[in-house]
N, C-alpha and C positions, 0 to 999 in steps of 0.2 A: 488300280489299288494303291498303289506308291503314293499317288496324287492325293487321293482321298484320305490315306491315313496321316498324310502330311497336315493336310485342312484341320481333320480331326485333333491331331496334337496341337495344333496353334491355337484353334478353340479352346480345347481345354486349358491351356495355357494362359490364354487371354482371361476366361472365366479365373483360374485360380490367382493371377495376379490382380484382378480386380477385387476378390475376396481378401486377399491379403492386404490389399492397400486399405480397404475400410475396417478391417480389424485393427490395423496397425493405428489407424486413424483415431477409432474408437479408445484403443488403450491409451494415446496420448490424452485423449479429450477428459478421460475419466476423472483424473485427479481434478482438473477444472471444474468439472459437473459437481464433484463431491464438496468442493469448498463454497460454489454458488449454493449448492443445496441449504448448507448450514447458514441459519440466520446470523446476520453481523451482530445481533443483541443477544447471542447465545451464553457469551461470557461476562454479560454486566451484572452489576451488583444486584438488580431488580430481578433478573432471570434465576439468578443464582439463588436469591432468597426465595423466591417461589418455590423452588425444586427442594432446599432444604425443608422448607413449612410443610411441602407435602410428605416428603420422605419421613420427617419425623411423626407426622400425623399416622402414617401408615404402621410404622413401626410399632407406636404404642396403641394403636387401635386393632392390630390384627389379631384374628382369634385363633391362638394358637393349638387348640383343639382339633383344628379343622386339617392341619398340615400333615397330620400322620407321624407325629415325633417319637421317637423313643420313649420312655420314662426318665431316663436320663438326661437326654437334650431336652426335653418337656419341662423339666425341672430349672435347667439352666436357663434356657429362653424366658422363662417366668419371671427368675430374678434380675435377668439383666431389663428385661421391660420393666419391670417395679423401679429399678435402679435409676432407669432415665427417666420416667416418671417422677421420681421423687427430685430429680435431679431439675428437671425443667420446671419446677414447682420452686424448688429452694434456690433456683438462681434469681427468680425474679425478688426474692426476701433480701439481697445483698449477701448471700453466701458465696464466696469466691472459690470455695471448692467445688460446689455444684456449677459455678460458671465455667472453672475450668475443665471439667468433664464435658459439659455440653460443648465449648468451643472444640475439644478435641474430636468429638464424634462428627461435627461440621466438617473438620478439616479432613477427617477421613472421607466422609461422603463426597466431599467435592473432589478430593485427589483420586479417588480409588471408581467411584460412580459415574461422576459428572464429567471427569476427562480435564480438570483444568491441570494444566502444565507450563512448563517455562514459557513456552510459546503463548499463550491465550492470557494468563493471568495478568497481563498488562491491560487487556482489554477492560478490566473492571475499574483500575486504578493505574494511572500512566506513570507505572515505575521509571520507565525508560525515556520519558518524557519530562524533565524536572519542571518546565516553563507551565505545562500543562496540569498541574498538580495544583488543587485548591489549599487555601490555608488549613481548613481541616484534615486534608490529606498529609500534609507536612508534619502537623503536629500527631496526627496518630502515628507516622513511620516514627518521629522522634521520640515518643513515650514507649513505643514499642522497642526502640533499640536502648534507650536508658533503662527501662525495665530488665532488659536482660543483665546489666550491671550493676544496678542499685535496687532491684525488686521494689517495693510499694513506695521506695524513697526516690523514685525517678523524677516526679514533678519538683519536688524540694531540690534535688542536687541541680536541675536545669534552670531554675529561678536563682538559686546562689551563686552558680557559674556564671549566667548573664545578667545579675544584678537586675532582676526584673521587678524587685518589689519596692520600687523608689516612687516617689512622686515625679509626674512627668506632666507636659504639656502635649496636649493633641489638638490636631487643627480644628476648628472651628469653636474652641473652648477658650476663656479667658482665664480659668483657675486650673491649677495643676492637680491631677488626681492620680489615684493608684490603678491603673490599666497595662494590659499585655496587649499589645497592637499586632497588627496583621503582617505589619512591615518587619516586626521583632521575630516574628516565629520566621518570616521567609528569610532573614538575616543569618539565624541561627542556624537554618537548614542547609543555607549554603556553606556556611561555616564549619558545621559538621563533616560534609562530604560523605554519605554513609553509602554503604556499598553493601546490597541486600543480596542475597542467595533466594532460591526458589523458596524455601522452607518460611523465609522470613517475609516475602511478598504474601505468601498464601496465609499467612498468621494474620497480617494485618487485613486483609480480605476478610477473613473468617471472623475479627473483631469488629468490623463494620458491618458486616449481616449478622452478628449475634446482637449489637446493639440496637438494633431497628426492629430487632425480631423478638429478643426477650429481655434485651437491657435497656439502660435508661439513655439511651438516644446519644447525643452529643458528651454527655457527661459521665458515661459508662465508666471509663477509665480512669477518668479525674477523681468520681467519688472512692473509688478503692484506695487511692492513693493514703499516704500518711499526712495529712494536712489539718486542718481544724473544722472546716465544713465547706458546703457548696452550696448555692439557692440559686433559683433560676425563677423568672417571669418578675422580676422586682424593679425591673426599669425599662424604658422604652415606650413605646406608644400602645396603648391596649386596643385589643381589637375592636373596641364598644366605641373608641373614640373617632374611627375611620370616618365615620358617616358625619359627624361634627365638623372633621377638617375639610371633608367635601362641599361643605358651606361656606367655608373661608374664602376670602376673595385675593388672597396670598397666593399667585400664579407660582412664584418659585418654591413656594413650601409646599404646595401641590405636588409639582414636579417631583422635590426631591423625596416625598412621601410615596409617589408611585414608582419611585426609581428604587425603594427600599434604602435610600440614603439615610433618612431617618430612622434610627434604631425602634423596632418593634417589641413587644413584649416577648415573642418567640425568641428575640436576639438576646436576650438578658441571660447570661450566664456568669455569676460571680463566685469566687471561690474566699473562703476565710483562712488565711494564711498568717501565721504567728501575730495575731492580732490586727491584721489589715485586711480589710473588704477589699479585694482586687477584682476588676471587671476583666474577662477573657473577651476581649474585643473581635477576635478572632473565630470565634466559636458562635454557632446559633442551632436552635433548634429547627429552623427552616419554615415551619409552620405553626400556626395556633393549635392545630389538632393533635401536633406530635408533643408538644408542653402539655396539652391536657393528657394526652395518654401517660407521660411522665408522672404527672401528678395523680392520677388514678390508679399507678401500678406502684408507687414506690413507697406506700403507706399501709401495704397490706398484710403485712406479717401480722402472724398469730389472730388475725382475722378480727380486728378493732370495730367493725361496724361500716355502714355504708357511707359515703362523703357524699351529700346531696345538697340540693337547693335550702332545704329547711335546716341541716347541719353543715353548715358552710366551712367545718375546719375539723382536722383530726390531729391529735398528737400520740404519736405513737414511737416505738422504736424498731430499728432494723436487725436484723441476726447477728450481725456483728458488735450490736449495740449502741451503735448510731441513734442519737433523737433524730425523729423527723417530724416536721410540721407541715401540714398541706393546706391551703387556704383555695377556695373558689367563688366566681362569682354566683350570689349576689353579694354573699357576705364581705368580698374583696372585688377589689376592679377589674384583676384579672385572674387567672390560676398562676399559682405560686407555692413554691415548695421551701423548705430549709432543714438542709440535714448538717446537725452537729456532730462533731466527732470528738473523740477524748481518748487521747493515747495515755492510757493507765500506767503504761510502761516507765514512762519518762515524766511520771507526775511528783516531783521532788520538790521540796522547797528550794535546795540549792537550784535547781534548773529553772523554776520560776522566775527567782531574782536574777539569774544571768550577771552576776558580778556587777550588780549598780553598787554605787557608793553608799555605804552603812549597810551592805546587806547582812553581813555577819552578824552586825548588831540584831537587825529585824529578824532574822532567822531565830537566835538563840531565844528571842523574846515572845516569839510563837510558839517554840516548842515549849517553853515555861508554862505559858498560858494552858496550853493543850493537858500537860502532865499536872498542872494544878489545878485541873477540872474547873476552868473557869466558865462563866456563859460569855461565848464570844459570837458575835454578829459579824457577817462579811458580807459588804455591800457595793454595788458599783454599779457601773453602766454596763449594756448588753455587749459579750464578747471581750470583757476585759481580763478574764481568766479567773474568776469566782470560783467556780467548779474544779478548775484544774489547782488553783492553790489551796481548795478544801482536800483534795486528794494528798497532796503533799503534806498537810497538817494530820492526816489520821495515821499517817506512818509513827507518829509520836505518841500515839494513843497506848497505855500500857497494856498488855498482852492478856492481863487478867480481867478487863473491863469489857461485858457485852454492849453490842454496838446495835443501835435500832434505828432506821432510817426512815423518814417520811419525804416522799417526792411525788410529784406531779405526774412524771414519766421516769422509768428505769433509765439512769444515766450514770450513776458512781459506780455501779458492777463492783462493789468493792470485796464480793467473794472471789471473782477472779484473780485480785491482787493477794487477798488473803483467806486462802480455801481453808485454814485450819482453825480459823477464828470463829467466836460466837456472834455472825452477823445476820441480820434479818432485815430486809427494805419492804415498806408497804408504800404502794401507790393509791392515788384516786382513780374511781374508775365512775362509770355512768351513775351507779347506784350507792356508791359508798363515798363521802367527802373527804377533804383532808382533814377538816376537824374530828370527823369520826374516827379517822386511822389514828390521829393522836391520841384522843381517848382509849384505842385498844392498846396502843403501845404503853401508856402508863400502868399497864394491867400486865406485862409482860415483865421479865427479870432485866431490861436494859440498865447498863450504867452509865452509856453516853447516848442522848438522842441529838440527831441530826437531822433540822427539818430544813428542807429546801423548797420555798415557795416563794411567788412573785412578790416584789415589794410593794405594788398597789394593791394587793389582797390583805385583809384582816389577818392580824399575827395573835397568836394567843401565846401566854406564857405559861410553861410547863409548872406544874405542882413541884414538891418535894425536891427544888434547887439545890438544898443542901447537898444531897448526896447524887444528884443527877448534873453532867456535864451536858447544856444545851449548845450545839453550833449551828 
């Protein structure tokens, strides 16, 4: 009995030991198995963008009546759903408030549902290894950090601080040009030596996801800045030229094109800053399809009609008052857009002349011409500041005079500056020409008529000029 008991005890102990061994082994291997089971691409920008699209689509399309909510909760959820749908639509029109709302929601989805944290956020953008950051990564980080301090003056402050808006020679060109290069962005990033916390990192990731989901690609944050304008698709090799290039016998040129060393149309991003057109050589839309997507979305505010092959251009405004012009093939050789911004808060004659020699006398002369109700013509090349100067001159029109404006597209927005004054603006439409608009103006009680038309169009002289000032 004793030997039998001992043997049984040994067997039980051996079985228990073996069981414990495998139990401990499984416990030790469990974390490793969990890590392996997670796809290495889970926290990449592409995967997170897919998740955001899917979740927002679910939120906006869910049938709230099937959930069985209380009346109060149903009303609250319906309002929230409506607000989100409105913001998703408004942010594509250039509304910065709707954009902020959508980005905050994406931030919450990623941090609370998708599980983005300090440990995995760098899988999307290599914040911890600066050498792996692309020029666009570095620019996005710089703009985000500058925006925290300077708001929508961020880009202006960066350009001024590092004197970027100057003529410079770049490799392969014999003449100087206005350009901000990749090397300059890398040098600025190194000098700034920025320290980002988790919120900063995730905010940069959210902006990147947003700009390819609902925004304007690489120019999304640039467009919001207080600059004079931004354009794309206006330089570089158009897609239609690639077949012609393939037939050339120049092997070196073919190699440069294939390696994307020759700028393409989708690599073309320019800003208009203080009267200078500056190329952002470090930014790109990446592909022709992405440039096309931006062109197809950027002009859609107030449903101006469809941009098609038969109607190859659109002139419209964005929700913030910016003028936008979009063109497409076959009217133009490539897809392109032009956004022109007007900072009405700073449009004074004193700001426009900026302390140039003889500016005091010029300002006084312009003021007397306006107050004397003279017929004034402002002409000049594109982008020289005609609209900005006109805004500054309007400040000197007597308060008692009613103002009537005729434009191709709404740009002056005088009622934003002078909400208590008698001002009405007309613009051309598909069915009403500029001349018809001027004829209607004559029948109103306007004292000052402002006509903004291109110099290459027929220009008519208003009647009754003895009692009417025409600018």
